[in-house]
C-alpha positions as CSV (number, residue, x, y, z in Angstrom):
1,M,90.6,-166.3,-49.3
2,T,87.0,-167.3,-48.6
3,W,84.8,-169.5,-50.8
4,G,82.7,-166.5,-51.8
5,A,85.7,-164.3,-52.7
6,L,87.3,-167.1,-54.7
7,F,84.1,-167.8,-56.5
8,K,83.7,-164.1,-57.4
9,S,87.3,-163.9,-58.6
10,E,87.0,-167.0,-60.8
11,W,83.6,-165.9,-62.2
12,F,85.2,-162.6,-63.2
13,K,87.9,-164.5,-65.1
14,L,85.4,-166.8,-66.7
15,R,83.1,-164.0,-67.7
16,G,85.9,-162.2,-69.6
17,R,86.9,-165.2,-71.8
18,R,84.9,-164.8,-75.0
19,V,85.9,-168.1,-76.5
20,I,84.0,-169.9,-73.7
21,W,80.8,-168.1,-74.4
22,I,81.3,-168.5,-78.1
23,L,81.6,-172.2,-77.8
24,L,78.6,-172.4,-75.5
25,A,76.6,-170.3,-78.1
26,V,77.6,-172.9,-80.7
27,L,75.9,-175.6,-78.7
28,V,72.7,-173.5,-78.5
29,L,72.7,-172.9,-82.3
30,F,73.4,-176.5,-82.9
31,S,70.3,-177.6,-80.9
32,S,68.3,-175.2,-83.1
33,L,69.9,-176.6,-86.2
34,I,68.8,-180.1,-85.4
35,V,65.1,-179.0,-85.3
36,V,65.5,-177.0,-88.5
37,L,67.1,-179.9,-90.4
38,R,64.2,-182.2,-89.4
39,F,61.8,-179.5,-90.6
40,G,63.7,-179.1,-93.9
41,D,63.7,-182.8,-94.5
42,Y,59.9,-182.9,-93.9
43,E,59.3,-180.0,-96.4
44,V,61.3,-181.8,-99.1
45,R,59.6,-185.2,-98.6
46,K,56.0,-184.3,-97.7
47,D,54.8,-183.7,-101.3
48,R,57.2,-186.0,-103.1
49,T,55.5,-188.4,-105.5
50,I,55.8,-192.0,-104.2
51,R,57.0,-194.1,-107.1
52,D,57.6,-197.8,-107.6
53,E,58.1,-200.0,-110.5
54,V,55.5,-202.2,-112.2
55,L,56.0,-205.9,-111.5
56,F,55.3,-208.5,-114.2
57,L,53.7,-211.9,-114.2
58,P,55.9,-215.0,-114.1
59,G,57.3,-216.1,-117.4
60,R,57.3,-212.7,-119.0
61,P,60.6,-211.3,-120.4
62,L,62.6,-209.0,-118.2
63,P,62.0,-205.4,-119.1
64,S,64.8,-203.5,-120.7
65,E,63.9,-200.5,-118.4
66,E,61.8,-199.9,-115.3
67,V,58.1,-198.9,-115.7
68,L,57.4,-196.5,-112.9
69,I,54.0,-195.6,-111.5
70,D,52.6,-193.1,-109.0
71,C,51.8,-195.5,-106.1
72,E,49.2,-193.4,-104.5
73,K,47.4,-192.8,-107.8
74,Y,47.6,-196.5,-108.7
75,L,46.2,-197.6,-105.3
76,A,43.3,-195.1,-105.8
77,D,42.3,-196.0,-109.4
78,G,44.2,-199.2,-110.2
79,L,45.2,-197.8,-113.6
80,L,48.6,-198.6,-115.2
81,P,50.5,-196.3,-117.5
82,P,49.6,-196.5,-121.3
83,A,51.2,-199.2,-123.4
84,S,53.5,-196.6,-125.0
85,E,55.4,-196.4,-121.7
86,F,56.1,-200.2,-121.6
87,P,59.3,-201.4,-123.3
88,A,58.6,-203.9,-126.1
89,P,57.5,-206.6,-126.1
90,L,55.8,-206.0,-122.8
91,T,52.3,-204.5,-122.5
92,P,50.0,-203.5,-119.5
93,E,48.4,-207.0,-119.8
94,D,51.8,-208.5,-118.7
95,A,51.8,-206.7,-115.4
96,D,51.0,-208.4,-112.1
97,P,48.4,-206.2,-110.5
98,L,48.3,-207.9,-107.1
99,L,52.1,-207.9,-106.7
100,T,52.4,-204.4,-107.9
101,E,49.6,-203.3,-105.5
102,R,51.3,-205.0,-102.6
103,E,54.7,-203.4,-103.3
104,C,53.1,-200.0,-103.7
105,N,51.2,-200.4,-100.4
106,K,54.5,-201.3,-98.7
107,E,56.3,-198.3,-100.2
108,V,53.5,-195.8,-99.4
109,T,53.3,-197.1,-95.8
110,E,57.1,-196.8,-95.2
111,I,57.3,-193.3,-96.7
112,K,54.3,-192.0,-94.8
113,A,55.7,-193.5,-91.6
114,A,59.1,-191.8,-92.2
115,V,57.3,-188.4,-92.9
116,A,55.2,-188.8,-89.7
117,K,58.4,-189.5,-87.7
118,L,60.0,-186.3,-89.1
119,V,56.9,-184.4,-88.0
120,D,57.3,-185.8,-84.5
121,E,61.0,-184.8,-84.5
122,F,60.4,-181.1,-85.3
123,T,57.1,-180.5,-83.5
124,L,56.7,-180.2,-79.7
125,P,57.2,-182.2,-77.6
126,G,58.9,-184.8,-79.8
127,A,61.5,-182.4,-81.0
128,I,63.0,-182.0,-77.5
129,P,64.5,-185.4,-76.8
130,K,65.8,-185.8,-80.3
131,A,67.6,-182.4,-80.3
132,L,68.8,-182.8,-76.7
133,R,70.4,-186.1,-77.4
134,W,72.4,-185.1,-80.4
135,T,73.3,-181.7,-78.9
136,Q,74.6,-183.6,-75.9
137,L,76.9,-185.7,-78.0
138,V,78.4,-182.5,-79.5
139,S,78.5,-180.8,-76.1
140,I,80.8,-183.4,-74.6
141,P,84.0,-182.5,-76.6
142,V,83.1,-178.8,-76.3
143,L,82.7,-179.0,-72.5
144,A,85.9,-181.0,-72.3
145,F,87.7,-178.4,-74.2
146,L,86.3,-175.6,-72.0
147,T,87.4,-177.6,-68.9
148,V,90.9,-177.7,-70.2
149,L,90.8,-173.9,-70.9
150,I,89.4,-173.1,-67.5
151,V,91.6,-175.4,-65.4
152,G,94.7,-175.2,-67.4
153,S,94.7,-171.5,-68.1
154,E,96.4,-170.7,-64.7
155,Y,99.3,-172.8,-65.7
156,G,99.6,-171.1,-69.1
157,W,99.4,-167.7,-67.6
158,G,101.9,-168.5,-64.8
159,T,99.5,-167.1,-62.2
160,L,98.6,-170.3,-60.3
161,R,101.3,-169.9,-57.7
162,T,100.2,-166.3,-57.1
163,V,96.6,-167.3,-56.6
164,L,97.4,-170.1,-54.2
165,M,99.7,-167.8,-52.2
166,K,96.6,-165.7,-51.4
167,G,95.3,-168.6,-49.3
168,A,92.8,-170.1,-51.8
169,G,94.0,-173.6,-51.2
170,R,94.5,-176.2,-53.9
171,W,91.4,-178.3,-53.2
172,R,89.1,-175.2,-52.9
173,F,90.6,-173.6,-55.9
174,L,90.0,-176.6,-58.2
175,S,86.6,-177.2,-56.7
176,V,85.5,-173.6,-57.5
177,K,86.7,-173.8,-61.1
178,L,84.8,-177.0,-61.7
179,A,81.7,-175.8,-59.9
180,L,81.7,-172.7,-62.1
181,L,82.0,-174.8,-65.2
182,V,79.1,-177.1,-64.1
183,L,77.1,-173.9,-63.4
184,A,77.8,-172.5,-66.8
185,M,76.9,-175.9,-68.3
186,A,73.6,-176.0,-66.4
187,I,72.7,-172.5,-67.6
188,T,73.6,-173.4,-71.1
189,W,71.4,-176.5,-71.1
190,I,68.4,-174.5,-69.8
191,I,69.0,-172.0,-72.7
192,V,69.4,-175.0,-75.1
193,L,66.0,-176.3,-73.9
194,G,64.4,-172.9,-74.4
195,T,66.0,-172.6,-77.9
196,I,64.7,-176.0,-79.0
197,I,61.1,-175.1,-77.8
198,A,61.2,-171.7,-79.5
199,T,62.7,-173.1,-82.8
200,S,60.1,-175.9,-82.8
201,A,57.3,-173.5,-82.2
202,I,58.4,-171.3,-85.1
203,V,58.9,-174.1,-87.7
204,T,55.6,-175.7,-86.6
205,A,53.8,-172.4,-87.2
206,I,55.4,-172.2,-90.7
207,S,54.4,-175.8,-91.5
208,D,50.9,-177.3,-92.1
209,V,51.0,-179.6,-89.1
210,G,50.1,-179.2,-85.4
211,H,52.1,-180.0,-82.3
212,G,51.5,-182.9,-79.9
213,D,49.9,-182.8,-76.5
214,W,51.8,-181.6,-73.4
215,T,50.9,-184.0,-70.6
216,S,52.4,-184.3,-67.2
217,G,54.3,-187.4,-68.4
218,V,55.8,-185.4,-71.3
219,V,56.9,-182.6,-69.1
220,G,58.6,-185.1,-66.8
221,D,60.4,-186.7,-69.8
222,V,61.6,-183.2,-70.8
223,I,63.0,-182.5,-67.4
224,S,64.5,-186.0,-67.3
225,D,66.2,-185.7,-70.7
226,T,67.7,-182.3,-69.7
227,A,69.0,-183.6,-66.4
228,K,70.5,-186.7,-68.2
229,A,72.3,-184.5,-70.7
230,M,73.9,-182.5,-67.9
231,Y,74.8,-185.7,-65.9
232,S,76.4,-187.4,-68.9
233,S,78.9,-184.5,-69.3
234,L,80.4,-184.9,-65.8
235,P,82.8,-187.8,-66.4
236,Y,84.2,-186.0,-69.4
237,I,84.6,-182.8,-67.4
238,A,86.5,-184.8,-64.8
239,L,88.7,-186.4,-67.4
240,A,89.5,-183.1,-69.0
241,A,90.4,-181.7,-65.6
242,L,92.7,-184.7,-65.0
243,L,94.4,-184.2,-68.4
244,S,94.8,-180.5,-67.7
245,V,96.8,-181.2,-64.5
246,L,98.6,-184.1,-66.1
247,F,99.9,-182.1,-69.1
248,S,100.6,-179.0,-67.0
249,R,104.4,-179.6,-67.0
250,F,104.7,-179.5,-70.7
251,A,104.9,-176.5,-73.0
252,G,101.6,-176.4,-74.9
253,G,100.1,-178.7,-72.2
254,T,96.7,-176.9,-72.4
255,L,96.3,-177.5,-76.1
256,A,97.6,-181.1,-75.7
257,A,95.1,-181.9,-73.0
258,A,92.3,-180.4,-75.1
259,G,93.3,-182.4,-78.1
260,V,93.5,-185.7,-76.2
261,A,90.2,-185.2,-74.5
262,T,88.4,-184.3,-77.7
263,V,90.0,-187.1,-79.8
264,Y,89.3,-189.6,-77.1
265,F,85.6,-188.8,-77.1
266,F,85.2,-189.1,-80.9
267,V,87.2,-192.3,-81.1
268,D,85.4,-193.8,-78.2
269,V,81.8,-192.9,-79.1
270,F,82.0,-193.1,-82.9
271,A,84.7,-195.6,-83.7
272,F,83.8,-198.1,-81.0
273,G,80.3,-198.3,-82.4
274,R,81.7,-199.2,-85.8
275,L,83.8,-201.9,-84.3
276,L,80.8,-203.4,-82.5
277,K,78.9,-203.4,-85.8
278,L,81.7,-205.0,-87.7
279,F,82.6,-207.6,-85.1
280,D,79.2,-208.3,-83.5
281,D,80.1,-212.0,-83.1
282,V,83.1,-211.3,-80.9
283,S,81.8,-211.8,-77.3
284,W,84.7,-210.2,-75.4
285,L,84.2,-207.0,-77.4
286,A,80.6,-206.8,-76.3
287,D,81.7,-207.4,-72.7
288,L,84.3,-204.6,-73.0
289,A,81.5,-202.3,-74.3
290,E,79.7,-202.8,-71.0
291,L,82.6,-201.0,-69.2
292,D,83.3,-198.4,-71.9
293,L,82.7,-194.8,-71.0
294,G,81.5,-193.7,-74.4
295,W,79.2,-196.7,-74.8
296,N,77.6,-196.2,-71.4
297,T,77.2,-192.5,-72.3
298,A,75.2,-193.5,-75.4
299,G,73.3,-196.0,-73.3
300,W,72.4,-193.3,-70.8
301,M,71.1,-191.0,-73.5
302,F,69.5,-193.4,-75.9
303,G,68.2,-196.1,-73.7
304,E,68.7,-199.9,-73.6
305,G,66.6,-201.0,-76.6
306,R,67.6,-201.2,-80.3
307,E,68.8,-197.7,-80.6
308,P,70.9,-195.9,-83.2
309,I,74.7,-196.0,-83.2
310,P,76.0,-192.4,-83.5
311,G,77.5,-191.7,-86.9
312,F,79.6,-188.7,-88.1
313,A,76.7,-187.1,-90.0
314,L,74.6,-184.5,-88.2
315,A,72.0,-186.5,-86.2
316,G,72.9,-189.5,-88.3
317,A,73.4,-193.1,-87.4
318,I,75.2,-196.2,-88.7
319,G,72.9,-198.9,-87.5
320,Q,71.3,-200.1,-84.3
321,V,72.6,-201.9,-81.3
322,D,71.6,-202.9,-77.7
323,Y,73.2,-200.4,-75.3
324,P,73.7,-201.1,-71.5
325,S,70.7,-200.4,-69.3
326,E,70.1,-196.9,-68.0
327,L,70.8,-198.1,-64.4
328,H,74.1,-199.7,-65.5
329,S,75.0,-196.6,-67.4
330,F,74.2,-194.3,-64.5
331,F,76.6,-196.1,-62.2
332,A,79.2,-196.5,-64.8
333,L,79.2,-192.7,-65.5
334,L,79.3,-192.1,-61.7
335,V,82.3,-194.4,-61.2
336,Y,84.2,-192.7,-64.1
337,T,83.4,-189.3,-62.7
338,L,84.7,-190.2,-59.2
339,I,87.8,-191.9,-60.6
340,F,88.8,-189.1,-63.0
341,G,87.8,-186.4,-60.5
342,G,89.6,-188.0,-57.6
343,L,92.8,-188.5,-59.7
344,A,92.6,-184.8,-60.8
345,F,92.3,-183.5,-57.2
346,W,95.0,-186.0,-56.0
347,L,97.4,-185.0,-58.8
348,F,96.7,-181.3,-58.4
349,Q,97.5,-181.4,-54.7
350,R,101.0,-182.8,-55.5
351,R,101.9,-181.3,-58.8
352,D,104.3,-178.4,-59.1
353,V,102.3,-175.2,-59.7
354,G,104.9,-173.2,-61.6
355,G,103.9,-174.6,-65.0
356,P,105.3,-173.6,-68.4
357,A,103.7,-171.0,-70.7
358,V,101.4,-172.3,-73.3
């Protein structure tokens, strides 16, 4: 069987499996959701009154309840609330205007900076890297699950021996399956990119803000972020392929491989970050992180500086940490891809192809 004939045959199988396209569609919708969530957060916060409490001069009794003021109004006219809003025995004369003004300035500055950041995250071009990075984190378990379905399906159907007897060859057969998956992944990321741009354009048109400038540097960053999202998925695809072959002898092996690949990702990326945050004074744990797949994946996507640790909430974080450098992460992901992929091909060449039913 030629490469072209095998590719066509496997594409026909892939095209007919609805669950694969449904899961890829979920990724596309998720990328759009990230932009919409940022826009929704902006709409909630943009007109919210910025309030802070009145602070009192030293030696005055502690107030029985807070006296709140509109910070923007107070900074504009310097007027405090009427005496009737102050708990006895305090009066407006007991307030510390300088300290109150300073705290209000700080609160207004922080809130306005947070709102400006939200604007950058739902308007173009700033919306693209934010949505891409968090979609990439969700895409990894999805792509690992799809890899298990695509590679392990022949075992479950009991058709692997029949296909190989047609002269496909084990190495060629597995190569074509993985190549098709990578192709589907690449197409999906291009669609994701288009979806993010379209969603951002729509919500920006609805809002009262404008988008940023598209420079040659920005376009280069968009292409780079998309390529990085694709590259970061490769070691997990290789790992899922290895698990598919490894569990092929067992009944329910396809589901077991999918479960192990997915659980490994979530534990590695999310739980490992929490461990680092809890035990940041343990030097060997930080050294271990330099070699960890999930941590290098985060470093590859987020960069080396003080960047967010992925949390369980959508696009949320549980703190900040120093990730490995991008160059270190690039080679770490490459090594993991070669090791997992090499083991998958080595094991597939030697494993019995009968396989139990799923």
